[in-house]
C-alpha positions in Angstrom: -7.6 -12.8 11.7 -5.9 -13.5 8.4 -2.5 -13.3 9.9 -3.4 -15.9 12.5 -4.5 -18.3 9.8 -1.3 -17.7 7.6 0.6 -20.8 6.7 4.0 -19.3 7.6 5.7 -16.4 9.3 6.2 -14.5 6.0 2.5 -14.7 5.1 1.6 -13.7 8.6 3.9 -10.6 8.5 2.6 -9.7 5.1 -1.0 -9.8 6.3 -0.2 -7.8 9.4 1.6 -5.2 7.3 -1.4 -4.9 5.1 -3.7 -4.5 8.1 -1.4 -1.9 9.5 -1.4 0.1 6.2 -5.2 -0.2 6.1 -5.6 1.1 9.6 -3.3 4.1 8.9 -5.2 4.9 5.7 -8.6 4.7 7.6 -7.3 7.0 10.3 -6.1 9.5 7.6 -9.4 9.3 5.8 -11.5 9.9 8.9 -9.2 12.8 9.9 -9.6 14.3 6.4 -13.4 14.0 6.5 -13.5 15.6 10.0 -11.3 18.5 8.9 -13.6 19.1 5.9 -16.7 18.8 8.2 -18.2 16.0 6.1 -19.1 14.0 9.2 -21.7 15.0 11.7 -22.6 15.4 14.5 -19.4 16.4 16.3 -19.8 13.9 19.2 -20.0 11.0 16.7 -16.9 12.3 14.9 -15.0 12.4 18.1 -16.0 8.8 19.0 -15.1 7.5 15.5 -11.8 9.3 15.6 -10.9 7.8 18.9 -11.9 4.3 17.8 -9.9 4.6 14.6 -6.9 5.9 16.5 -7.2 2.9 18.9 -7.4 0.5 16.0 -4.2 2.0 14.4 -2.4 1.8 17.8 -3.4 -1.8 18.4 -2.5 -2.9 14.8 0.9 -1.2 15.2 1.5 -2.9 18.6 0.6 -6.3 17.2 2.9 -5.8 14.2 5.8 -4.8 16.5 5.2 -7.6 19.0 6.7 -10.2 16.7 3.4 -12.1 16.8 4.3 -13.9 13.6 7.7 -15.1 14.9 6.0 -16.9 17.8 3.9 -19.1 15.5 
């Protein structure tokens, strides 16, 4: 959402890059917690992991789509 409201392509790309890093970090954090069995129950962990993976995938696709160049 912040990238869409950016005043220029540079700000847009910076915001998307930040979102991409945050999604990757969240995915790593959830994976770490799952490995250490800090999250329960298992079905919730699987759903959360799938959602976080989808978020990371979509953020990466948006970043690579040249969304900011089209503005």
